[in-house]
N, C-alpha and C positions, 0 to 999 in steps of 0.2 A: 400489533395489529397492521402495520404498515408493511411489513415482510410478508405477512399474511396475504395480505390484499395484493400485493405485488406478484407474489407468486400465483396466486388464484389468476391475476390477469395475464399471466404467462402460460397457463396450463394448455390452452389450445394451441399453441405454437410448440409447446413442450411435447404434446402428444403425437405431433407430426414430426418432430425432430430426432433424429438418430441417436444412439446412445452416446456417441462421441458429441453431438453438437448441444446435447443437453446441458451438460455441466459447464458448458462456455457461455450458453444463454444466462444461465443462473449467475455465473461469475460476474458477466455484463450487469448484471440486476444488482449484485452485491457491489459491485465498484460503484454504480451509480448512487447507491445508497450512502455508500462511504464519503463520495465527493459532497453530497448534499448534507453532510455531517448527521446522518441517521445512524449512528453506529451500532446500535442494537439490531436493527433491521438488516445492516450489512454483515453482522456476525451470523445471524440466523441465515441469510442468504448463502453465504461463502461456506457455512457448515453444510447446508443441503447440497450445496456442488460438491464439495470434498465427499460426501457420503455417496452421490450419485455416480462416483466412480468406482465404488466397491464391486469387485468382480468384473470390472472393465480393462479390456489391454488397450492401456493408451502410453503415450510415451511419458518418457521421464520428464521431460520439459513441461508437458501439459498438466502432469501431477503437479509438480513443483510451481506452477503458475497459480493453481487452485490454491494449494497451500499458503502461497505469498499473500494472496488476497486475504485468505482467513486471517494470516497473522496480521497484516496492516488494519484489518476490520477490529479485531481485538485490541490492536495497539490503541486506536481511536476510542474504543469503548473504555479503555482504561486498565485493561486487564493484562498487565506488562508480562507477568510470567508465562502465561497461555501465549502471548504474541512472541515471546521469546523462544519457546518451543516450536511454534508453527514456523517461525521464519528460519530457525536454525535447520528444521526438517527440510523446508523449500530449498535452502542454500546447498544443503547436503545433496538433494536431489537433482538441483542444477548441475551441481559439481560431478555427480555420477554421470549425468546426460552429457557432459563436457560443454555445457552452454557457455558461449564467451558472453562478455559483457554485452546486456541488452537492456532496455527499458524494464523488463520485468526482474531481471538479474539484480540491476541497480535499485529497484524499489525494495528488494530484501535487504540490501545492503544499507539503505538509507534508514528501512524499520530497525535494522539490528543497531544501527549508530543511535536511534533514538531510544531504545532499549538501554544501551551503554549511557547515554546521557541521565535516563531516569534514575540509575545507580550511581553517578558522580564519575563516570570513566570517561571523561573527555578525550583522553589520549586515543582510546580505542575507538571512540566514535569519530575523532578526525581521521584516523587511517581508514575507516569504512567509508567516509564521506568523499576523502580526496578524490578517489575513483570516479565516483559520480558525478562531483563536480565538474572534472575535467570533461566527461563525457558530454555532459548536457552544455557546457561552454563551449564546445565543438560544435554539437548537433543543432543546437537552437538556444543561442546565449540568452535570447529576450523572451525566451518562452516561459511557461509556468513551472515546468519541471526544472529548469535551471534556476528559478527564483525559490522554488521550493527546497531545493538541496543546499541552496545558498543561504537560506534561512536557518536550516540546521546546522549548517558549518559555522555560521556567525556565532550561534549559541554555543557550540562546542569551544569555538576559540574564548568565548566570554565576552563577547563585543557584539553591539548592535548590527543587524543586517544592514547593507547599503539601502539607501534611499530609493534606488531603483527596483530592487527586490521588494521592498514593501509596496511600492506603488504597484507591482505586477500583481502581488498577492492580494492587495485591496480590491484591485479592478477584475479578479479572478470570478467567472461565472459561478464558481463553486463555494458554497457556505463553509466548506471545510477549512479552506485557506483563510477566511475571514474569522473562523473560531480559533485558529492558531494565534492571531494576531491578538484578540480579545484577551485569550487566557494568558498570552505573554504581558500584555498590557496590566491585567489584574494581578499578575505575581509581582510586579515590581512594586 
């Protein structure tokens, strides 16, 4: 119901949007739903964004970005198999488009690392997380993205996240980050 209401609220803007702007607008709504820990809504919206590209001529990076959002939404919804497929598709599209490390590309790497962790493949997860961690520590060391990557990196190492990482995630305006902490605490 949330995704349907959100999509309905977007309809007037989507009606005025170009074919290229429409998927981007839906993707933004999917991202918002994911950060608000509304995984089912995020999956519905991300699927809608991906489907809205059918028959459209868009760049490989645009297609990859939408596929990445779908993969991350599926991961938050607990569908690891579908998330793995969407994230690997996104990675292949980013590679084909020769997109260098960027926040979107690194989101895919972190998503794939989380998939690897869910299957107990810590070495693979660490390899995927290392580049993202370096990027965010250089770009915005005190930011949420650096904290999120550090959180998953610590999990891959089998150690608790740094106190500063936990403080940043607890202070996050996004329920998703607090959900990760609660889920980890419940698992202990």
